Residue, then its C-alpha position, 0 to 999 in steps of 0.5 A: x500500499x502506498x503512503x498517504x496523508x490522513x485527517x479527521x473531519x469534524x464537520x461536513x463542509x470541512x470534510x468536503x474541503x479537505x477531500x476536494x484536492x486531487x486523489x483524495x478520498x473519504x473513508x468511513x467503514x472502508x470495507x471496499x476502499x481498503x481492499x482497493x488500496x491494498x491492491x493499488x487499484x485506487x491510490x489516494x494520496x489523502x484519506x479524510x476520516x468522516x467517522x466523527x461527523x454526526x451523521x448516524x441518525x434515522x429520522x422521520x420526515x414531515x411526509x412520513x418518510x425517512x431521512x438516513x444519515x450517511x454513517x448509519x451502518x448497514x446492520x443498523x439500517x436493516x434492523x431499524x424498526x421503521x425500515x422493517x415495518x415500512x420498508x422491508x424490501x430495503x431491509x431484505x436487500x441489505x441483509x442479502x449482501x456481504x456478511x454480518x461483520x461487513x454490514x457492521x462496518x459498511x455505511x449507507x453512503x459507502x454502499x452507494x459507492x462501492x465498485x464493481x467486482x469485475x475480475x479484470x478490474x481487480x486484476x491489476x496486470x490486465x487491461x481495464x477501461x474502468x481502472x485505466x481508461x483507454x486500455x480496453x475491456x478484456x471481459x467482453x471476450x473473456x471471463x464474463x459470467x457475472x457481468x452485466x447484460x443491460x446498460x453495457x457498451x463497447x468499453x465496459x460490461x462490468x456489473x453494479x455490485x450493490x444490493x442496497x442500491x437496488x432497493x433504494x432505486x426501487x423506493x425512489x430514494x434521494x441522495x443529499x450531499x454538500x460540497x466544498x463551497x458549502x452548497x448542497x444538492x438533492x440527487x434522485x437515485x435514478x440520476x446518480x449513476x452513470x452508464x459506462x458509454x466511453x467513460x466507464x471510469x466515471x461511475x456517478x455524478x459526484x464532484x470532487x470532494x462532494x460528500x453524501x450526507x443523507x439519503x431520503x426515502x419518500x413515504x412507504x408504498x403499500x404492497x408486497x415487499x420482497x428482494x429475491x437474489x439468485x446467486x452461486x451460494x447462500x451467503x457472501x456472494x454478489x447477485x447473478x440476478x436480483x429483483x427488488x419489488x413492491x407489488x400490490x394486488x386487489x381482491x380480484x387478483x389485479x395488479x394495482x401497484x407494480x415496482x421492480x428494480x433489478x441487480x446483477x444484470x445492469x451496469x447500474x441498478x436497473x429499473x424500467x417504469x415502462x415495464x411497471x406501467x405494462x403490468x399495472x392494472x393487469x391480472x398478471x397473466x403469462x402473456x402480459x408477464x412475457x410482454x413485460x420481460x420482452x420490454x425489460x430485456x429488449x436491449x439485453x446483450x450477453x457476451x457468452x458466459x453471462x448469456x443465461x442471465x437473460x432467461x434467468x431474469x425472465x423466470x425471476x420476473x415471473x416468479x415474483x409476479x405470481x408470488x404477489x398474486x398468490x398473496x405471499x411476501x410482506 
């Protein structure tokens, strides 16, 4: 690991100022960053410790939603009574990720910023456009079983790794930030992540030194909340395909609310509101589900080893809809 400067911040603006210099990074739980530093994939010359900031609260908002501090750990957020009662899809998504030990350290803000686990990104003697722009993407014709089939480009097919972010996308969360000049902004999760296109090293819209301070959830959504994760083993594995869903069916078996977000298949948490609209106010029959899957996967592109993700996503979508119609789930 290369040498670096270390400092502690006592206020959000101070943290943003300290981290606004080139090659500086924030550190809280460090569950992903420290691995990246050890492998010299990321080599910040300065680390700004934000663990002293008073951003560990979960508060109820005036409209009945939640405002979550960036330093709330994954374990505490998943176990929070308001989250379990009103946003069980979020709790389930968090608990489906990593291990208990890692969730005890990983933070809400840091979870949004974790980086892909593409083999070539971590293999420092390999080309990787995300790690070293312009060097190429060997994954396209190489080992790509776990990688994305939606939102990809000729420059990158790396999958987005977070489970929590998939649920946050489903729930229309908003990310609040502070910049070095003291200004703040609110970013919808749907606008937070960037598609790779020809700049896969640019993963989100944050500016240098911009600090995530809170995540805001709108009022709860009625319906079955579920997070289904298909993976190679039962724990401590990233999703091959996952689906976060909130679905509400009436007494006649018609779908009145349909929200679906997918992980494992996209270069960012993947949600298609046109698919949701197609399913809403239907009885969720096989023909409608087939049409919805066709629409969801219209632009999907496999690269050989990951081709199986396309039919697997179809089956998972069908399973989630049928469970909701059967009255299963939270």
